[in-house]
N, C-alpha and C positions, 0 to 999 in steps of 0.2 A: 473799658475793661477788659477787652479785645486784645488792645496794647499791652497791658498787665501779664496779663496770660505765652502773648510771641513775648515778652522780653522775661522773662521765669525759663520760659524754651531755652531761646539763644545762649542766656547764661548759664544753665546746665547741663548743655552741649560742648560751651565752651571746654565750662569744669569737669568736665569728662575729658575732653582731645588733652587738656593740659597733663591731667591726671594719666591716664593714656603714654604719654610723653613721658614722663617722669619716670613712669614704670621703666619703660623702655632703657633712660639713662641710666636709671642706678640699677637692672639687670646686666648692661654692657660693665658699668662700673665696677662689679662684684666680679664676673668673669676676668677681665683684666686683673681683678685683685690678687682672683687665685690662683691668674696661669703663674704674677710677678712670686707666689710664695711656694710653689712648685720648687721642688728641691732640683737644683741639675746634675749636683753628682754628689758621692761618698762626704756624709757629715763629717768622716773618721778619719781621709785620708784624703781626701778634695778629688777620687778618679772619678775620670766618668766614665772607667765601664762598670757600669751599673747592673742589677735587673729588676726591672718592678715584680710584681706580681699581687696587682691589686693595693690597700692601701701598707707591701712589705717590699723594703728594697733591700735587697744586697749584694754589695760588694763583692765582685770577681777578683779586685784586685789584693785588699785587705782580708778577705771574708767578714768583713762586717756585716751585721744583720740588722734590719731596725724600721723604724717606719716610714714609708715614705716623704712621710708629710717632713720628717728635720725634725723629728725630733722634740717638738713645739710641747707636748703632752708629752703627758704618762702613762700605758696601760696600768691594768690592776696589778695584774702579776710583778710589771718594774716597780708600783711603787710597795707592794708586800715586800718584793727580793732586799729594798732601800729601807724600810722599818724594822726585819727584824736582824733581829742580833745575831753578830757571827756563825755563832755556836750553832743556829738552826736552817742555814742556807743551805 
């Protein structure tokens, strides 16, 4: 009976160790993926002369202002401007 308890303890410790290792691997993967998705320059003209302010990116060369994530998603204001008729813009 003591052997079954010892085996359960060892199995539990091994499973927890594997889970912790997988958690670290996944966290490192997510950090690498986020870094790869980061925009290196202006999405409009390709210039590397950009200024980032939080989630906003401003190009000093062409004047483009947009999201620092490359514009993969649109803000609520951007969606409204796309959906609005021309006379309401």
